[in-house]
C-alpha positions as CSV (number, residue, x, y, z in Angstrom):
1,M,4.1,-7.5,-219.8
2,K,4.1,-3.6,-219.7
3,T,5.8,-1.6,-222.1
4,I,7.2,1.8,-221.8
5,G,8.2,4.3,-224.7
6,A,12.2,4.5,-225.4
7,A,12.4,8.0,-223.8
8,K,11.0,7.3,-220.4
9,F,13.2,4.0,-220.3
10,K,16.2,6.3,-221.0
11,E,15.1,8.3,-218.2
12,H,14.6,5.8,-215.6
13,R,18.1,4.2,-216.7
14,C,19.6,7.8,-216.1
15,A,18.2,8.1,-212.7
16,A,19.5,4.9,-211.9
17,L,23.0,5.6,-212.9
18,I,23.1,8.8,-211.1
19,G,21.6,7.3,-207.8
20,S,24.3,4.8,-207.8
21,L,27.0,7.3,-207.7
22,R,25.8,8.7,-204.6
23,N,28.5,9.0,-202.2
24,K,31.0,8.1,-204.6
25,I,31.9,11.4,-206.0
26,K,32.8,15.0,-204.9
27,I,31.9,18.0,-206.5
28,R,34.4,21.1,-205.9
29,G,33.3,24.5,-206.8
30,D,30.4,25.9,-208.1
31,I,28.9,23.8,-210.9
32,L,26.4,26.0,-211.9
33,T,28.9,28.5,-213.6
34,T,31.1,28.1,-216.4
35,G,34.0,29.9,-214.7
36,V,34.0,32.8,-217.6
37,R,34.0,36.2,-216.1
38,W,32.1,39.0,-218.0
39,S,30.8,42.4,-217.5
40,E,27.3,44.2,-218.9
41,S,29.7,46.7,-220.2
42,S,31.6,44.5,-222.1
43,Q,28.5,42.8,-223.5
44,V,27.3,46.2,-224.8
45,N,30.7,47.2,-226.3
46,A,30.7,43.9,-228.3
47,K,27.4,44.3,-229.6
48,K,27.9,47.9,-230.9
49,G,31.3,47.6,-232.6
């Protein structure tokens, strides 16, 4: 019997779970952002004071 580490097992299980959701969920909007708007000038002012 072949053995694998716990991390590798978890990785394979997660991949199988995500694969099983294919074509069953819809993503709306931009999934790579938090939705929080900011500007560089507000970041600079926050650091100053």
